[in-house]
C-alpha positions in Angstrom: -6.2 13.6 -12.7 -2.7 13.6 -11.6 -0.7 13.4 -14.6 2.6 13.1 -12.4 2.8 11.7 -8.9 6.1 12.2 -7.0 7.6 10.0 -4.7 10.7 10.4 -3.2 13.0 11.3 -6.4 11.3 9.7 -8.9 8.0 10.0 -11.0 5.4 8.3 -12.0 3.2 9.1 -15.3 -0.3 7.8 -14.5 -1.7 5.5 -16.6 1.7 4.9 -18.4 1.7 1.3 -17.1 1.3 -0.1 -13.6 3.7 0.0 -10.7 4.9 -2.1 -8.6 4.6 -1.8 -4.5 7.0 -4.5 -3.3 6.1 -5.6 0.5 9.0 -5.9 3.4 7.5 -7.2 6.3 10.2 -6.6 9.3 8.2 -8.6 11.6 8.0 -11.2 13.2 4.4 -12.2 13.3 2.9 -10.9 9.5 0.6 -13.1 8.3 2.5 -14.1 4.6 6.0 -13.8 5.5 6.7 -13.2 9.3 10.2 -12.9 10.5 11.7 -14.2 7.0 13.1 -10.4 6.6 13.7 -9.2 10.5 17.2 -8.7 10.3 19.0 -6.6 8.6 21.0 -8.8 6.2 17.7 -10.9 4.9 15.7 -7.5 4.6 18.6 -5.8 2.1 18.6 -9.0 -0.1 14.9 -8.9 -0.3 14.7 -5.4 -1.5 17.5 -6.3 -4.2 15.4 -9.2 -5.3 12.5 -7.0 -5.5 14.5 -4.4 -7.6 15.6 -7.1 -9.8 12.3 -8.6 -10.2 10.5 -5.2 -11.4 9.3 -3.4 -8.1 8.8 0.3 -8.6 8.5 1.0 -4.2 9.6 -0.5 -1.0 7.0 -0.7 1.5 8.1 -1.0 4.9 6.6 -2.4 7.5 7.3 -2.8 10.9 3.9 -3.8 12.6 1.5 -6.4 11.4 -1.9 -5.2 10.5 -3.5 -8.9 10.1 -6.1 -9.5 12.0 -5.7 -9.8 15.8 -2.6 -8.6 15.6 -0.8 -6.9 18.5 -0.6 -3.6 18.8 2.9 -2.0 19.2 4.7 0.7 20.7 5.6 3.6 19.0 8.9 3.3 20.2 9.6 -0.6 19.6 8.6 -0.3 15.9 10.6 3.0 15.6 13.5 0.5 16.3 12.2 -2.2 13.5 11.8 0.2 10.7 14.2 2.9 10.8 17.7 0.7 10.2 16.1 -0.5 7.1 14.8 2.4 5.9 18.4 4.5 6.1 19.6 0.9 4.2 17.6 0.7 1.8 18.3 4.5 0.9 21.9 4.2 1.3 22.3 0.9 -1.0 19.3 1.7 -3.3 17.8 4.1 -5.5 14.4 3.0 -4.9 11.0 5.5 -3.4 10.5 4.2 0.5 6.9 4.1 1.4 6.4 3.0 5.4 3.0 1.5 6.1 2.1 3.6 9.6 -0.8 5.3 10.6 1.2 6.8 14.1 2.7 10.0 13.8 5.8 9.4 15.5 6.5 6.5 13.6 5.8 8.6 10.7 8.0 11.2 11.4 11.1 9.4 12.2 10.4 6.8 9.4 10.3 10.5 7.2 13.5 11.7 8.9 15.1 8.3 8.0 14.6 8.8 4.7 11.1 7.7 3.5 9.5 9.3 0.7 5.6 8.1 1.2 3.3 7.5 3.8 1.3 4.1 3.8 -1.7 4.7 6.0 -4.5 2.0 6.5 -6.7 4.0 8.7 -6.5 7.2 6.0 -5.1 10.1 8.4 -8.1 8.9 10.9 -6.6 7.1 13.3 -3.6 9.5 14.4 -4.8 13.5 13.9 -1.1 14.6 13.4 0.1 12.6 10.8 -1.5 14.4 8.1 0.6 17.4 9.5 3.6 15.9 9.5 3.4 13.9 5.8 2.6 17.2 4.8 5.6 18.8 6.4 8.0 16.9 4.9 6.5 17.7 1.6 6.1 13.6 1.1 3.4 11.4 -0.8 0.7 9.4 0.8 -1.5 6.6 0.6 -5.1 7.0 1.8 -6.6 3.7 2.5 -10.2 3.0 3.4 -10.6 1.5 7.0 -13.1 1.8 9.6 -14.8 0.0 12.6 -17.7 -1.6 11.8 -19.0 -3.4 7.9 -21.8 -1.9 8.5 -22.5 -0.4 4.6 -26.0 1.2 3.8 -24.6 1.1 0.5 -20.3 -0.4 0.2 -19.3 1.6 -2.3 -20.6 4.9 -2.1 -20.0 4.5 1.4 -16.1 4.1 0.7 -16.2 6.7 -1.9 -17.2 8.8 0.7 -14.7 7.5 3.9 -11.9 8.4 1.5 -13.2 11.4 0.3 -12.8 12.3 4.2 -9.5 11.0 4.3 -8.9 13.1 1.7 -10.3 16.3 3.2 -8.3 15.6 5.8 -4.9 15.6 3.5 -5.6 18.9 2.1 -6.9 20.9 5.0 -3.4 19.5 7.1 -1.5 21.0 3.8 -0.8 17.5 1.6 -0.5 18.7 -2.2 -3.6 16.8 -4.3 -0.5 15.6 -6.3 1.0 13.5 -3.5 -2.2 11.8 -2.7 -3.2 8.0 -3.9 -5.6 5.8 -2.5 -6.5 2.5 -1.5 -9.8 0.9 -1.8 -8.6 -1.1 1.8 -9.5 -4.8 0.5 -9.3 -7.0 3.1 -10.4 -4.0 5.9 -13.8 -3.3 7.3 -15.3 -5.9 4.8 -16.4 -9.3 4.3 -15.2 -11.8 1.6 -18.3 -10.8 -0.7 -17.6 -7.1 0.0 -13.8 -7.0 -0.9 -15.1 -9.3 -4.0 -17.6 -6.5 -5.2 -15.0 -3.9 -3.9 -12.8 -5.2 -6.4 -15.1 -5.2 -9.4 -16.3 -1.7 -8.6 -12.9 -0.1 -8.6 -13.8 2.1 -11.6 -16.0 3.9 -9.5 -13.3 5.0 -6.7 -10.6 5.5 -9.5 -13.2 8.4 -10.7 -12.7 10.5 -7.5 -10.0 11.5 -9.5 -6.6 10.5 -7.6 -3.3 7.3 -8.2 -5.4 4.2 -7.3 -3.0 1.4 -5.4 -4.7 -2.5 -5.0 -3.4 -4.3 -1.9 -4.4 -7.8 -2.3 -1.3 -10.2 -2.4 -2.4 -13.6 -0.8 -5.1 -12.0 1.6 -7.8 -14.4 3.3 -10.4 -13.3 0.1 -8.1 -15.3 -2.2 -7.9 -18.0 0.5 -11.4 -17.8 1.4 -12.6 -18.1 -2.7 -9.5 -20.8 -3.4 -9.6 -22.9 -0.2 -5.8 -22.5 -0.6 -3.4 -21.9 2.4 -1.3 -18.4 2.4 1.7 -19.8 0.4 -0.3 -20.8 -2.4 -2.4 -17.5 -3.2 -0.3 -16.0 -6.2 -2.6 -17.1 -8.9 -5.1 -16.1 -6.6 -3.3 -12.4 -6.7 -2.5 -12.6 -9.7 -6.0 -12.4 -11.1 -6.9 -9.5 -8.7 -4.0 -7.7 -10.2 -5.3 -8.0 -13.6 -8.3 -7.2 -13.2 -7.8 -4.3 -10.8 -5.6 -2.9 -13.9 -8.4 -3.5 -16.5 -10.6 -1.1 -13.4 -8.2 1.7 -13.7 -5.3 0.6 -10.9 -1.7 2.8 -11.0 -0.4 0.7 -8.1 -0.1 -2.8 -6.6 1.0 -3.7 -3.4 2.4 -7.2 -3.9 4.6 -10.2 -2.3 4.8 -12.3 -5.1 7.0 -9.1 -7.4 8.0 -11.1 -10.8 4.5 -12.9 -10.9 3.0 -9.9 -10.8 5.1 -7.8 -13.0 5.1 -9.8 -15.5 0.9 -9.9 -15.4 1.2 -6.5 -15.4 3.6 -6.0 -18.0 0.6 -8.2 -20.0 -2.3 -6.4 -18.9 -0.9 -2.9 -20.1 0.0 -4.1 -23.4 -3.9 -4.8 -23.8 -5.3 -2.3 -21.8 -3.0 0.5 -22.0 -2.7 1.4 -25.6 
C-alpha cells in the first residue's frame, strides 16, 4: 500500500485519516447543482467555502456526466475549466483535480495548474490521457466504468476492469504512488450492484491503492430513500461512513461540512 500519495505540493498520508474531495461543477447541466457555480465569482466563493469546511482537494468538472449527458467538444470544455483552475491556483493553496476523460482537456488543465486527473473511464476512453498524465508527473484517479452491466461476478469483474486501468497507467509511465482507484458508484451498475459494491469495498482496497468513494447525492441514494437530489445529504453520509469502515481514503462530495464531521467521527473510531 502506498503510504504517501503526493498530489500537487501536498502529501496525503494514506491510512491516517479520510480526505475530502470537494466537487465544483462549472457546468450549466450538472445533475445536482447545474448552473450554480459556472461564473467566476460564484465558483471562487464556492471553493473558499469548501476549503473553510474542510476540503482537501477541489475537483473541477466542466462536463456533466449524469445519465444521458451531452458530449461537449474539447474546446468548449477547455474554455469552461481553464480559467477556473488558474483562478483557484492563484488564490488558494489546495490541490486541484480535473474531472475529464479527454486527453486534450487533461493537458490543458494540467498546463493551467491542475494536479490530478480524475477519469471516469479509467484511462480507457482516450488512449493518450495516460501518457499526458505521466508526462506532467500528475496524480490520477482511475474510476471503474464499462459499456454494459453484464457481470459474471460483480466484484471480481470490477477488480479485473480496474486492474486493466492500472496497467494502462503503469505502461504509460505513471508512478504507482500517483494512482488512486474509484469503484465507480452510479456508473454501469444497477442500484443493487451499487449497494453490493459499497458493501465489498475492502476487496477493491486489497488491490493496494488508495481508494476514493464518490456517492454524493447519486441516484442510488435517491432510489433507496425515495428522495430528490437536494435531500440526500444523510444518505451520502451513510455511504461515507460505511466507505471509511471498508478502507476508503478519499470521499468525493458536494456537502463538505457534513461529510467532514462524519469523517472525523468515523476516523476516531476506526483509525485508532
